[in-house]
N, C-alpha and C positions, 0 to 999 in steps of 0.2 A: 660360447662367451663373446669370438671377435665381433660381432653385432653389437653386443653389449658394451665393449670397451667403446667401438667407433661412436654410439650415441652418446657416453661420455667425456668421450675426447671432443666431437663437435659442440657438445653443453657447458663443456667448461675452459674450452682452449681461450676465449679471451679473458676469463680471469685469474687461469694459469700464468696468460703473459704479463698480465697489470701487476698480479703478487710476483714473478720474477724479477720485472723492473722495479722491484721496491728495492733490490738488491746489487744489481747493473744496470747500468745502459746498454750497455751489451746485447741488442737484440736477437743478435744469430747465437748469440751463448744460451739467451731465454729459450729459443726455440728448439738447441739443438738437445737439452736440457729433459723438454718436455717429453717429446718424442724419444728419447730413452728412461723418462721415466715408464712412457706408454707400451715400451717393446721391451721394457723388461716384467713389466704385469702380463702382459700376452705372452713372453718365453716364461714365467715363473710360478704366477699365482691363481691360484681358482680365486677372482673375487668372488663370490657368494659367499667364503670363509671372512672378508673385510666386510666387520661391523659399519664403520662409516667410511667409504668410499673414497667422499672429498676430501675429509681430514686427511685419509693415508696419501691422494695421492699431491694434497697441499706439502704435506711434508717431506712425501718424496722427494718435491721438488726443491724443496728448501735444501734438504739433505744434498743432492744431487749438486744443485748449486756452489751451494758451501764448498763443496771436494773440489769442484772446478777453479773456482774464484782463487781457491788455497793454492793454485797449480800457476797462476799468471800472475802477471805484475799489478800493483796496486793500483792501476789506471785503469782495469776493467769496472772496479768499484762505483757505486752509484756516485760522482760526484755531487751530485743535488742532496746528497742525504750530507755532506760532512761538510758543504760549505762552511758550514754556520763556525765549525771548531778554527776557520781561520779567517774570520771576517769580525770576530769579537773583539773588543776592548780588553785592558786590563781590570777596566769600571763594571764592563761585562760580566767578569770572571767573580771579580771580590762581591755584585749582587747578588747572582747568581748563589756562590758557598752561602751567605747570609740568609738563602733563603732557603737553603737545603738545610742548613742549621737550627732555622726557626723550624722546619715541619720536625727535623728531628724531636727535637725538644718537645713539640706539641705530642708526637708519638709517643714518647715515654713519659709523659704527664698523661695519657690517656690509657699505656700500659699499668699504669701503676694503682691505677683505679680495677684494673681487674683484683678480683680475688686470687689466692694459689692453685685453686682445682682449675681456675679458665685459664688462666695462664699454661698453664700446665695441657690442658686440649688445645689450648690455640699450640702450641708448642708441636703438640706431636701431631695434630692433622696439617697443621699450615706448613712448619718448618720441614717437619720428618717424610711428612706426606705419608700417614699411617691413613690405612683404613678404619671406620668406625668398629669396624670388628674387631680388630690389633689393639686398638685404646679401650675396648672394654678388655681382651684378656689383659693388657697390662695393668689396668688398674682396679681392675676388680668389679665394674660398674655394668649397666644394663646399655644396652645400645639407644635406649629411647631418654636415657641419663646422658648421656653421651652428647646426642642432638643438641638435647633444650639447653645442657652446660653453654657448646659452644655455640647456640643461636643467643642467647643472653650476653657470653661475652661481646658476640657481634655488635649486639644491641648497645649493649654499655660504649662500645670502643666508638662508633658510632655518634652515639649521642656527646661521647667526651670530643670526640673530635671534632665535631663541628664547634664548638662549646671553645677551642684553646685554638681552633687556624684559622 
């Protein structure tokens, strides 16, 4: 297991470092968190039981960084991520608000073009994050009917969003 983790570490180190720097400019903190993730894996986990090791490690790194950043002063947060908050003028904020409102109204119009059943399935699948199996049980429909309805709803939404936005 140590050799397997060692290979994963070597192959992912650059990607993990880049990913960590999206959250903070503190390179030492990123390195420490990467090492913490791998140490924890080495101590506690049978990595063969993890279905998607890359996703698991990236998520673990993010969680570890968020824990550390919540304990530190705000200065460790990546300034490049937030500098736009301080340089925008009032006019930029008004324009951004108007753009958000335009997009919202376009989405509302597009959603109103869906049938009641399509809206219901979209809500269950995307908002409540239910599985197709759960949806089938809740609505007493077949698995294929659920998939087809969601597919048709998304197709209709794409078409309407393209025309309204």
